[in-house]
BALOBA-1460 file (C-alpha; in Angstrom, 3 decimals):
// residues 89
<rec num="1" residu="m" x="164.160" y="90.245" z="201.918"/>
<rec num="2" residu="d" x="164.736" y="92.513" z="204.995"/>
<rec num="3" residu="d" x="162.595" y="93.529" z="207.494"/>
<rec num="4" residu="g" x="162.610" y="97.344" z="206.245"/>
<rec num="5" residu="t" x="161.577" y="96.367" z="202.684"/>
<rec num="6" residu="d" x="158.358" y="93.978" z="203.996"/>
<rec num="7" residu="l" x="157.571" y="97.257" z="206.495"/>
<rec num="8" residu="e" x="157.472" y="99.286" z="203.358"/>
<rec num="9" residu="t" x="155.187" y="96.656" z="201.169"/>
<rec num="10" residu="r" x="152.586" y="96.359" z="203.999"/>
<rec num="11" residu="r" x="152.939" y="100.316" z="204.358"/>
<rec num="12" residu="r" x="151.911" y="100.464" z="200.336"/>
<rec num="13" residu="r" x="149.273" y="97.659" z="200.811"/>
<rec num="14" residu="l" x="147.741" y="99.159" z="203.593"/>
<rec num="15" residu="l" x="147.743" y="102.956" z="202.058"/>
<rec num="16" residu="y" x="145.938" y="101.173" z="199.019"/>
<rec num="17" residu="r" x="143.380" y="99.986" z="201.009"/>
<rec num="18" residu="s" x="142.852" y="103.103" z="202.638"/>
<rec num="19" residu="v" x="142.606" y="104.784" z="199.746"/>
<rec num="20" residu="y" x="140.235" y="101.907" z="197.780"/>
<rec num="21" residu="r" x="137.174" y="101.017" z="200.753"/>
<rec num="22" residu="g" x="134.288" y="101.899" z="198.169"/>
<rec num="23" residu="n" x="132.551" y="103.806" z="200.794"/>
<rec num="24" residu="k" x="133.459" y="107.677" z="199.582"/>
<rec num="25" residu="e" x="133.716" y="109.171" z="203.272"/>
<rec num="26" residu="n" x="136.193" y="106.206" z="204.424"/>
<rec num="27" residu="d" x="138.193" y="106.428" z="201.186"/>
<rec num="28" residu="i" x="138.861" y="110.399" z="202.219"/>
<rec num="29" residu="l" x="139.152" y="109.748" z="206.043"/>
<rec num="30" residu="l" x="141.390" y="106.535" z="205.663"/>
<rec num="31" residu="g" x="143.523" y="107.630" z="203.013"/>
<rec num="32" residu="q" x="144.298" y="111.562" z="204.530"/>
<rec num="33" residu="f" x="145.100" y="109.190" z="207.914"/>
<rec num="34" residu="a" x="147.065" y="107.057" z="206.125"/>
<rec num="35" residu="r" x="149.114" y="109.516" z="204.467"/>
<rec num="36" residu="a" x="150.222" y="111.456" z="207.507"/>
<rec num="37" residu="h" x="150.575" y="108.221" z="209.497"/>
<rec num="38" residu="i" x="151.618" y="104.927" z="207.769"/>
<rec num="39" residu="g" x="155.141" y="106.062" z="207.091"/>
<rec num="40" residu="s" x="155.976" y="106.267" z="211.043"/>
<rec num="41" residu="f" x="154.020" y="103.346" z="212.317"/>
<rec num="42" residu="g" x="155.787" y="100.232" z="213.087"/>
<rec num="43" residu="t" x="155.194" y="96.238" z="213.423"/>
<rec num="44" residu="t" x="152.422" y="96.524" z="216.160"/>
<rec num="45" residu="e" x="150.550" y="99.432" z="214.931"/>
<rec num="46" residu="l" x="150.623" y="98.010" z="211.525"/>
<rec num="47" residu="d" x="149.179" y="95.177" z="212.652"/>
<rec num="48" residu="q" x="146.751" y="97.093" z="214.897"/>
<rec num="49" residu="y" x="145.461" y="99.322" z="211.510"/>
<rec num="50" residu="e" x="145.334" y="96.594" z="209.416"/>
<rec num="51" residu="r" x="142.621" y="94.658" z="211.936"/>
<rec num="52" residu="l" x="141.132" y="98.492" z="211.786"/>
<rec num="53" residu="l" x="140.959" y="98.267" z="208.028"/>
<rec num="54" residu="e" x="139.209" y="94.502" z="208.238"/>
<rec num="55" residu="t" x="136.350" y="96.027" z="210.238"/>
<rec num="56" residu="g" x="132.937" y="97.279" z="208.101"/>
<rec num="57" residu="d" x="132.830" y="100.259" z="206.666"/>
<rec num="58" residu="n" x="129.569" y="101.970" z="208.367"/>
<rec num="59" residu="d" x="131.348" y="100.325" z="211.726"/>
<rec num="60" residu="i" x="134.622" y="102.565" z="211.184"/>
<rec num="61" residu="f" x="132.312" y="105.686" z="210.169"/>
<rec num="62" residu="d" x="130.231" y="105.184" z="213.192"/>
<rec num="63" residu="w" x="132.884" y="104.797" z="215.968"/>
<rec num="64" residu="v" x="134.554" y="108.090" z="214.347"/>
<rec num="65" residu="s" x="131.670" y="109.977" z="214.134"/>
<rec num="66" residu="g" x="130.669" y="109.283" z="217.862"/>
<rec num="67" residu="k" x="127.100" y="107.373" z="216.506"/>
<rec num="68" residu="a" x="128.532" y="104.495" z="217.996"/>
<rec num="69" residu="e" x="130.459" y="103.637" z="220.661"/>
<rec num="70" residu="v" x="134.110" y="101.352" z="219.908"/>
<rec num="71" residu="p" x="133.719" y="97.815" z="221.600"/>
<rec num="72" residu="a" x="136.385" y="96.830" z="223.807"/>
<rec num="73" residu="e" x="138.514" y="94.695" z="221.042"/>
<rec num="74" residu="a" x="138.679" y="97.300" z="218.738"/>
<rec num="75" residu="d" x="139.749" y="100.155" z="221.167"/>
<rec num="76" residu="t" x="143.540" y="100.614" z="219.918"/>
<rec num="77" residu="p" x="146.436" y="103.368" z="220.137"/>
<rec num="78" residu="v" x="145.948" y="103.891" z="215.974"/>
<rec num="79" residu="l" x="141.690" y="104.414" z="216.343"/>
<rec num="80" residu="r" x="142.181" y="106.625" z="219.104"/>
<rec num="81" residu="q" x="144.895" y="108.253" z="216.833"/>
<rec num="82" residu="l" x="142.235" y="108.075" z="213.549"/>
<rec num="83" residu="m" x="139.389" y="109.613" z="216.455"/>
<rec num="84" residu="a" x="141.611" y="112.176" z="216.954"/>
<rec num="85" residu="f" x="142.078" y="112.921" z="213.394"/>
<rec num="86" residu="r" x="140.645" y="115.868" z="211.343"/>
<rec num="87" residu="v" x="140.427" y="115.650" z="207.473"/>
<rec num="88" residu="s" x="141.336" y="118.291" z="205.202"/>
<rec num="89" residu="f" x="139.531" y="119.475" z="202.182"/>
């Protein structure tokens, strides 16, 4: 398998994990964000996004909604991109 195929497989897996979180708000937010951005993510961004998806739903929601401060170890360019993203209904 070449690197391009590996990246596409990773993107599909991360998109699935984004859409099916179990928390409806994060399903919508992360699903739309992933659909909009994951195709352009390289390895570094995919690594950051994967670490973000390992974070609990409540933490992600609190960071994005401004209810909690983002800890330094979670503050990545991908999280900042997510925080600037606006869901469309």
